[in-house]
C-alpha positions in Angstrom: 131.5 47.4 110.9 131.4 49.8 114.0 129.1 52.9 113.4 130.8 56.2 113.2 129.0 58.4 115.5 129.8 61.8 113.5 129.7 60.2 110.0 127.9 60.8 107.6 127.5 64.5 108.6 124.2 66.5 108.0 125.9 67.7 104.8 126.3 64.1 103.3 123.3 62.3 104.8 121.2 63.0 101.5 124.1 63.0 99.2 125.3 59.4 99.9 122.1 57.6 98.7 122.1 59.9 95.6 125.6 58.8 94.9 124.9 55.0 95.4 121.8 55.5 93.0 124.0 57.1 90.4 126.7 54.5 90.6 123.9 51.7 90.4 122.6 53.3 87.3 125.8 54.1 85.6 128.9 52.3 86.8 131.1 54.5 84.5 130.7 57.4 87.0 133.2 55.5 89.4 135.7 58.3 90.4 133.4 61.0 89.6 131.3 60.9 92.8 132.2 60.0 96.4 135.7 59.1 97.7 136.5 58.0 101.3 139.5 59.1 102.8 141.0 56.3 105.0 144.2 56.7 107.5 146.0 53.4 108.1 147.9 53.5 111.5 149.4 50.9 113.9 146.0 50.8 115.7 144.1 50.1 112.4 142.1 52.0 109.6 140.1 55.2 110.5 137.7 56.8 108.2 138.9 60.5 108.4 136.8 62.2 105.8 135.7 62.2 102.3 135.3 64.2 99.2 134.3 63.8 95.5 133.1 65.2 92.4 129.5 66.4 91.6 129.3 64.2 88.5 131.4 63.7 85.6 133.0 66.9 83.6 130.8 69.2 81.7 132.4 71.7 79.3 135.8 71.0 80.7 134.5 71.5 84.5 134.3 69.4 87.3 133.1 70.5 90.8 134.6 69.2 93.9 133.4 69.0 97.5 134.9 67.5 100.6 134.6 67.2 104.3 137.1 65.9 107.0 135.8 64.4 110.3 136.1 66.9 113.2 138.8 64.8 115.1 140.9 65.0 111.9 140.7 68.8 111.1 143.7 70.9 110.9 146.0 68.0 110.4 146.8 68.4 106.7 144.8 65.5 105.7 142.1 67.6 103.6 144.9 69.4 101.8 146.5 66.1 100.8 143.5 64.2 99.9 141.8 67.2 97.9 145.1 67.6 96.3 145.0 64.1 95.1 141.5 64.2 93.8 142.3 67.5 92.0 145.3 65.9 90.2 143.3 62.9 89.3 140.6 65.0 87.6 143.1 67.4 85.9 144.9 64.1 84.4 141.7 63.6 82.4 141.8 65.1 78.9 138.3 66.4 79.3 138.9 68.3 82.4 140.3 71.9 81.9 139.4 73.1 85.5 138.2 72.0 88.9 135.8 74.4 90.7 134.9 74.4 94.4 132.7 76.3 96.7 132.8 77.0 100.5 130.9 79.2 103.0 132.3 82.6 103.5 133.1 81.9 107.1 134.9 78.5 106.6 138.3 79.8 106.9 139.8 76.3 107.0 138.2 75.3 103.8 139.5 78.5 102.0 142.9 77.7 103.4 143.0 74.2 101.8 141.9 75.7 98.5 144.5 78.3 98.4 147.3 76.0 99.3 146.1 74.1 96.3 146.4 77.0 94.0 142.7 77.5 93.6 141.9 81.1 92.7 138.8 83.0 94.1 136.6 83.9 91.1 133.4 86.1 90.7 132.2 89.0 92.6 131.4 89.1 96.3 129.1 86.1 97.1 125.4 86.8 97.0 124.7 83.1 97.9 126.8 83.1 101.2 129.6 81.0 99.4 133.2 81.9 97.8 133.7 80.3 94.5 137.2 79.1 93.5 138.7 77.3 90.5 142.0 75.8 89.6 143.0 75.5 85.9 145.0 72.9 84.2 148.5 74.4 83.8 149.4 75.0 80.1 151.6 72.3 78.6 154.7 73.5 76.8 
């Protein structure tokens, strides 16, 4: 495998070993941690980003995080991939809502969340992050 110079990012360098350890200790966490986004093209497969949840649901909530590699930003990949992961999570009976946070100045991330029907929750951020959630739609 050829190393990817911009992956993992500084944000993920410490998280990936944690995820690996968690999965080694509890294989039932599959799906509730890291996901990799792969784009298949005529030139081959490319890692374009990743996302995942910060553990299994608790009290109906699951937290999501994500990151797209720089060359693939502003292409719609994050919206498609995060949207798929959110639907996967909301398809579980014990998940009522998915939450996300993004830095106040991360306009692209805010745009992804709004496209996916997340709503801003809480007051103005004191921690430098905007907090969002998407609730499961009521079944009729």
